[in-house]
C-alpha distance (Angstrom), angle and dihedral (degrees) to the residues before:
residue distance angle dihedral
M1 . . .
I2 3.80 . .
S3 3.77 119.2 .
P4 3.84 119.6 -125.6
E5 3.80 90.6 -108.1
G6 3.81 91.0 52.2
A7 3.81 91.4 49.5
R8 3.82 91.0 51.0
Y9 3.80 89.9 48.7
Q10 3.81 91.9 51.5
T11 3.80 91.8 47.4
G12 3.80 91.1 49.3
M13 3.80 92.1 49.2
R14 3.81 91.0 50.0
A15 3.80 90.7 50.7
L16 3.81 91.4 48.8
F17 3.80 91.7 48.6
L18 3.81 91.0 48.6
C19 3.83 92.8 49.1
L20 3.80 92.4 48.8
T21 3.80 92.0 47.8
I22 3.80 93.1 49.4
G23 3.80 90.8 45.7
L24 3.79 93.3 52.0
L25 3.79 92.3 47.0
S26 3.79 92.2 50.3
V27 3.80 91.7 49.7
A28 3.80 90.1 49.4
G29 3.79 89.5 50.4
C30 3.79 92.5 50.2
T31 3.79 93.8 51.1
S32 3.80 90.7 53.6
L33 3.82 87.8 64.5
V34 3.81 95.9 54.2
R35 3.77 113.7 124.2
Q36 3.77 114.4 -136.8
D37 3.76 119.9 -120.3
G38 3.78 138.2 164.0
D39 3.80 91.4 -62.1
F40 3.80 89.0 71.7
F41 3.83 93.3 61.3
E42 3.79 134.2 63.9
A43 3.79 116.9 -125.0
K44 3.80 103.6 -173.9
G45 3.78 113.0 169.7
V46 3.81 94.4 3.9
P47 3.81 119.8 122.0
P48 3.82 111.6 -114.0
D49 3.82 94.0 -121.8
R50 3.82 92.0 54.5
F51 3.80 91.1 47.7
E52 3.81 90.5 50.8
R53 3.82 91.6 50.5
D54 3.80 91.9 48.5
D55 3.81 92.1 45.6
N56 3.81 93.0 49.6
G57 3.80 92.0 45.5
C58 3.80 92.0 52.4
R59 3.80 92.2 46.2
L60 3.80 90.5 52.1
Q61 3.78 92.0 47.4
A62 3.81 92.0 51.9
Q63 3.82 93.4 43.7
D64 3.82 92.2 47.5
F65 3.79 90.3 55.1
L66 3.81 91.0 52.8
T67 3.80 92.8 44.5
Y68 3.79 104.2 41.6
D69 3.80 108.4 21.2
P70 3.84 114.0 81.7
R71 3.82 90.0 -142.4
G72 3.81 89.7 55.8
M73 3.79 94.3 49.9
D74 3.81 94.4 55.7
G75 3.76 124.7 83.3
T76 3.74 138.7 44.4
R77 3.78 124.6 -55.5
Y78 3.80 88.9 -97.9
Q79 3.82 92.4 52.6
R80 3.81 92.7 47.3
N81 3.80 90.0 49.5
R82 3.81 91.8 50.9
T83 3.80 89.3 49.5
Y84 3.82 91.1 50.3
N85 3.81 92.0 49.1
G86 3.79 91.6 47.3
I87 3.80 94.4 51.5
Y88 3.79 92.8 42.8
G89 3.81 92.1 48.1
R90 3.81 93.8 48.9
C91 3.80 90.8 48.3
M92 3.81 94.1 50.5
T93 3.81 91.9 44.7
A94 3.82 90.4 50.4
K95 3.81 88.8 54.1
G96 3.82 89.6 56.0
Y97 3.82 102.9 -99.3
R98 3.79 120.4 135.9
P99 3.81 121.7 -138.3
R100 3.78 112.7 -111.0
P101 3.81 116.5 -117.4
Y102 3.80 111.6 -92.9
Y103 3.81 95.5 -114.2
K104 3.83 91.7 55.0
N105 3.81 90.3 58.6
W106 3.78 95.2 54.9
L107 3.81 106.7 29.8
P108 3.81 119.1 77.1
G109 3.78 121.2 -116.0
């Protein structure tokens, strides 16, 4: 038989586990809706003004597809975001930029 203190402890641990699980899942869901930008690509040896022009051009190309192409307008927010990131990523890669490693995008410094 479990004492009242032990039952309260188990209930508290379950609540803590549930809160942590829900928190982690919500953070994972939020990061799946992040739109890529110039921070996701390495621009070694490229003048800043050229990188800005390329970045803006790729953003406009991806946004135009979502705004004006019927295939881009369909789908959920998640699907539209994946489409945007795909178009943006292909555009930046075609211009010669390399994607940054995943850990460099999320860790400071």
